[in-house]
C-alpha positions in Angstrom: -48.0 -101.5 -19.9 -44.2 -101.9 -18.6 -44.7 -102.4 -15.0 -47.8 -104.9 -13.4 -48.1 -105.7 -10.2 -48.8 -108.9 -9.2 -49.6 -110.2 -5.1 -48.4 -107.2 -3.7 -45.0 -107.0 -6.1 -44.4 -105.1 -9.3 -43.1 -107.0 -12.6 -41.2 -105.4 -15.2 -42.3 -106.2 -19.1 -40.5 -104.9 -21.9 -38.2 -105.4 -24.9 -34.2 -105.6 -25.9 -33.7 -103.6 -29.0 -33.1 -106.4 -30.7 -36.8 -107.5 -29.8 -36.0 -109.8 -27.1 -39.2 -109.5 -24.3 -37.5 -108.9 -20.7 -40.0 -110.4 -17.3 -39.1 -110.1 -14.1 -39.6 -109.1 -10.6 -38.4 -106.1 -9.1 -38.7 -107.5 -5.5 -40.5 -104.6 -4.3 -43.7 -103.5 -3.7 -42.8 -99.7 -4.1 -43.9 -98.7 -7.7 -41.6 -95.6 -7.4 -39.1 -97.9 -6.9 -39.7 -100.6 -9.0 -40.0 -97.9 -12.2 -36.9 -96.7 -11.3 -35.4 -100.5 -11.4 -37.6 -101.0 -15.0 -35.7 -97.3 -16.6 -31.9 -98.4 -15.2 -32.8 -102.2 -16.5 -34.0 -100.7 -20.2 -31.1 -98.3 -20.3 -28.7 -101.1 -19.7 -30.2 -103.3 -22.2 -29.9 -100.5 -24.5 -25.9 -100.0 -23.5 -25.2 -103.9 -23.9 -27.0 -103.6 -27.3 -25.7 -100.4 -28.9 -22.5 -100.1 -27.3 -21.2 -103.6 -26.3 -21.2 -103.5 -22.7 -21.0 -106.5 -20.2 -24.4 -107.5 -19.8 -26.0 -107.8 -16.3 -27.2 -110.9 -15.0 -30.0 -111.0 -11.7 -29.6 -113.0 -8.8 -32.6 -114.6 -10.3 -31.0 -115.8 -13.6 -28.1 -117.5 -11.5 -30.4 -119.4 -9.2 -32.4 -121.0 -11.7 -29.4 -121.8 -14.1 -27.3 -123.1 -10.5 -30.6 -124.9 -9.4 -30.8 -126.5 -13.3 -27.7 -127.9 -12.7 -28.4 -129.2 -9.3 -31.0 -131.2 -10.2 -31.1 -135.0 -9.1 -28.5 -134.3 -6.5 -29.1 -135.3 -2.9 -29.6 -132.1 -1.0 -31.3 -130.1 -3.7 -34.4 -129.7 -1.6 -31.5 -127.9 0.7 -30.7 -125.9 -2.4 -33.7 -124.7 -2.9 -34.2 -123.7 0.8 -31.1 -121.5 0.4 -32.3 -120.2 -2.8 -35.2 -118.9 -1.0 -33.4 -116.8 2.0 -31.4 -115.8 -0.4 -34.0 -114.5 -3.1 -35.8 -112.6 -0.2 -32.1 -111.0 0.3 -30.8 -110.0 -3.0 -33.7 -110.4 -5.4 -33.6 -108.4 -9.1 -30.2 -107.3 -7.8 -27.0 -107.7 -11.0 -24.9 -111.0 -9.5 -22.1 -108.9 -10.4 -22.8 -106.2 -7.7 -22.9 -108.2 -4.5 -20.3 -107.8 -2.6 -18.2 -110.0 0.3 -19.4 -107.6 3.0 -23.1 -107.5 2.0 -23.3 -111.0 1.7 -21.9 -111.8 5.3 -23.8 -108.8 6.1 -27.2 -110.9 5.0 -26.3 -114.6 6.4 -29.3 -115.9 8.5 -28.5 -115.7 12.1 -31.7 -117.2 13.8 -34.0 -120.0 12.5 -37.8 -119.7 13.9 -39.1 -123.5 14.5 -42.9 -124.1 15.1 -42.2 -125.9 18.6 -38.9 -124.2 19.7 -39.4 -120.8 18.6 -36.5 -118.5 17.4 -33.2 -120.5 18.1 -30.0 -119.5 17.3 -27.7 -121.1 14.3 -24.8 -122.5 15.1 -21.6 -122.0 12.3 -21.8 -125.2 10.6 -25.8 -124.1 9.3 -24.8 -120.9 8.5 -21.7 -122.1 6.4 -23.5 -124.6 4.7 -26.2 -120.8 3.3 -22.9 -119.5 2.6 -22.0 -122.5 0.4 -24.5 -122.3 -1.6 -24.4 -118.4 -2.9 -20.4 -119.1 -2.5 -21.2 -121.6 -5.2 -23.7 -120.1 -7.2 -20.9 -117.1 -7.8 -17.9 -119.1 -8.9 -20.4 -121.1 -11.5 -21.4 -117.3 -12.9 -17.7 -116.8 -13.4 -16.9 -119.9 -14.9 -20.1 -119.1 -17.5 -18.3 -115.5 -18.3 -21.5 -113.8 -16.5 -18.5 -112.2 -14.0 -15.2 -111.1 -14.0 -14.4 -111.1 -10.3 -16.4 -113.3 -8.4 -16.3 -112.4 -4.4 -14.5 -114.0 -2.0 -16.3 -115.7 0.9 -14.8 -117.6 3.4 -16.9 -120.0 6.1 -17.1 -119.6 9.2 -14.8 -121.4 12.0 -16.3 -124.5 12.8 -16.1 -126.0 16.1 -13.7 -129.1 16.6 -15.8 -132.3 15.9 -17.2 -134.0 19.5 -17.0 -137.1 20.0 -18.3 -138.5 23.3 -18.5 -142.1 23.9 -17.9 -144.2 27.6 -16.4 -147.5 28.2 -18.4 -150.7 28.7 -18.2 -150.8 32.3 -20.5 -146.8 31.8 -22.6 -148.4 29.7 -24.0 -151.4 31.6 -24.3 -149.1 34.3 -26.7 -146.7 32.0 -28.7 -149.8 30.8 -29.5 -151.1 34.4 -30.6 -147.7 35.4 -33.3 -147.3 32.8 -36.2 -148.2 34.0 -38.3 -148.6 31.1 -37.9 -151.5 29.0 -38.5 -149.9 25.3 -35.9 -147.4 26.1 -33.7 -150.1 27.5 -33.8 -152.6 24.1 -33.2 -149.3 21.8 -30.5 -148.3 24.0 -28.7 -152.0 23.4 -29.8 -151.7 20.0 -27.6 -149.0 19.1 -25.2 -150.1 21.2 -25.0 -153.4 19.0 -25.6 -151.9 15.6 -24.6 -148.3 16.0 -28.2 -147.2 14.2 -29.2 -144.0 14.4 -32.1 -143.0 16.5 -34.2 -142.5 14.0 -32.8 -145.7 12.0 -33.8 -147.9 15.0 -37.4 -146.7 15.9 -38.4 -147.3 12.3 -36.8 -150.3 11.4 -39.8 -152.8 10.2 -40.0 -156.3 10.7 -40.1 -156.4 6.1 -36.4 -155.3 6.1 -34.7 -157.7 8.9 -34.3 -161.2 7.7 -32.9 -163.2 11.0 -31.8 -166.4 9.2 -28.9 -164.4 7.8 -28.5 -162.1 10.8 -28.9 -158.3 9.0 -31.1 -155.7 8.7 -31.3 -152.9 6.3 -31.9 -149.7 6.5 -33.4 -147.7 3.0 -32.6 -145.1 1.3 -35.7 -142.6 2.3 -34.7 -143.4 6.1 -30.8 -143.1 5.6 -29.3 -140.0 6.7 -26.8 -140.2 3.3 -29.9 -141.6 1.5 -28.0 -144.1 0.8 -29.5 -147.9 1.6 -27.6 -150.2 3.6 -26.8 -153.2 5.5 -26.5 -153.8 9.0 -24.8 -157.2 10.1 -26.5 -158.4 13.5 -24.8 -159.6 16.4 -25.9 -162.5 18.7 -26.9 -159.3 20.7 -28.5 -157.8 18.4 -30.5 -160.6 17.3 -31.6 -161.3 20.5 -33.4 -158.1 21.2 -35.1 -158.2 18.0 -36.3 -161.5 18.8 -37.7 -160.0 22.2 -39.8 -157.8 20.4 -42.0 -160.2 17.8 -45.6 -160.1 18.8 -45.2 -156.7 19.8 -46.6 -154.8 16.5 -47.4 -155.9 13.1 -45.1 -153.9 11.3 -42.2 -152.1 13.1 -39.6 -153.8 15.4 -39.3 -151.5 18.4 -42.0 -149.4 19.9 -42.6 -148.1 23.2 -45.3 -150.3 24.5 -46.8 -151.0 21.3 -46.8 -147.5 19.8 -44.5 -146.6 17.1 -41.8 -143.8 18.5 -40.4 -141.2 15.7 -38.0 -140.0 18.3 -36.5 -141.3 21.6 -37.6 -138.8 24.5 -34.4 -136.6 25.3 -35.6 -136.0 29.0 -36.0 -139.5 29.9 -32.1 -140.6 28.6 -30.9 -137.9 30.4 -32.6 -139.0 33.5 -31.1 -142.1 32.6 -27.7 -140.4 32.5 -28.0 -138.4 35.3 -28.6 -141.6 37.4 -25.3 -143.3 36.3 -23.3 -140.3 36.6 -23.0 -140.0 33.1 -22.3 -136.5 32.1 -22.5 -134.2 28.6 -24.0 -137.3 27.2 -27.0 -138.3 24.4 -28.7 -140.9 22.7 -26.5 -140.4 19.5 -23.6 -140.5 21.3 -24.2 -144.5 21.6 -23.3 -144.6 17.7 -20.1 -142.5 18.8 -19.8 -144.8 21.9 -20.4 -148.1 19.0 -17.6 -146.6 16.7 -15.3 -146.3 19.1 -15.4 -149.6 20.8 -15.0 -151.4 17.2 -11.9 -148.8 16.5 -10.2 -149.8 19.8 -11.1 -153.8 19.3 -9.2 -153.0 16.0 -12.1 -153.1 13.2 -10.1 -151.1 9.8 -11.7 -147.8 9.1 -12.7 -148.2 5.9 -14.8 -151.6 7.4 -16.3 -149.0 10.7 -17.3 -147.0 7.1 -19.5 -149.4 5.4 -20.7 -150.6 9.1 -22.1 -147.2 10.0 -22.9 -146.0 6.8 -20.8 -143.1 6.5 -21.0 -141.2 3.0 -16.5 -140.7 3.5 -13.8 -142.5 4.8 -13.1 -138.7 6.4 -15.9 -138.5 8.2 -14.9 -141.5 10.3 -11.1 -140.3 10.1 -12.9 -138.9 13.7 -12.3 -142.3 15.6 -8.5 -142.9 14.2 -6.7 -141.8 17.3 -8.5 -144.5 19.6 -6.5 -146.7 18.0 -2.4 -146.7 17.5 -1.4 -150.1 17.6 -0.8 -149.4 13.7 2.1 -146.8 14.9 3.5 -148.9 17.7 6.2 -150.8 15.1 7.8 -147.2 14.3 7.9 -146.0 18.3 11.7 -147.5 18.4 12.6 -145.6 15.0 14.3 -143.4 17.3 16.1 -143.7 20.8 18.0 -142.5 23.1 18.7 -143.6 26.6 18.8 -147.7 25.5 21.7 -146.9 23.4 24.0 -147.4 26.2 24.3 -147.1 29.9 24.6 -144.0 31.2 27.8 -142.6 32.7 28.3 -142.4 36.7 28.3 -138.9 37.4 31.4 -138.4 40.4 30.7 -135.8 42.4 33.5 -132.6 42.3 34.8 -129.8 45.2 
């Protein structure tokens, strides 16, 4: 039988004029539609073999080759997730038949989470889905599978948000936090710039107080790259204060390891300190901003904070303009001479 059903979906099974076997999902549970797809594909294969027409490649074929080329990349799992989504939209379609309008209209708008329910996706997240299918299409052009790749422009993303507070505000914030564990975690974030997940997952085996250094392993780092974190005296004192509380974790909530900082608890502390529009992750922005203001070079800050590229750190560059000061006097006007005294005329 040239079409057969598997788990509710119809699959085709045929041979080309040259004898090559083709087995493929039609992406539909409608037998009539599946049969029509089979007949059109069979005719297309005949035209390719007998008349020299350009072969048509499906989205699935392109997706498989794309994932093979992406193996070993750090965002491979994300690419797989995107492919699963796009396969639901364009299963069985010839990659050359996709249009700009179809792809844009098919972009996901919401995600469904177990605890949060239906959540609207940000422009940045939608752009990641778009980037995956755009890369697939561009590779198809490189492979000679299509001659005219569709143009897919990313949506405009909001300006990168950098929210930081002064040292006086930070002191006020720490003073109003009434939970010792949260107070310690907050102070440690300000001292090291570590992310909340990195702090809460920090283990004693990853701390060397004889060298004043801690390590963030690759599987716990956002960039998926391990890094060493130098500990200043404030950070060392905070770690020493945690000794004996838990056998493996450095920071806990009354001896109980935590996966994340309670956002509501942190928000209440910010409100008590009269600090608005501030989240726990902004402590990292604050730490980076203080560094730049103190003269830490951006390339050094990149290594300290574990950012993957220097471009990611440039959002803090405006915090320090001292390197521009020598050029401020390159153009002057008023200091060239004493202004003439104007004489009133009748």
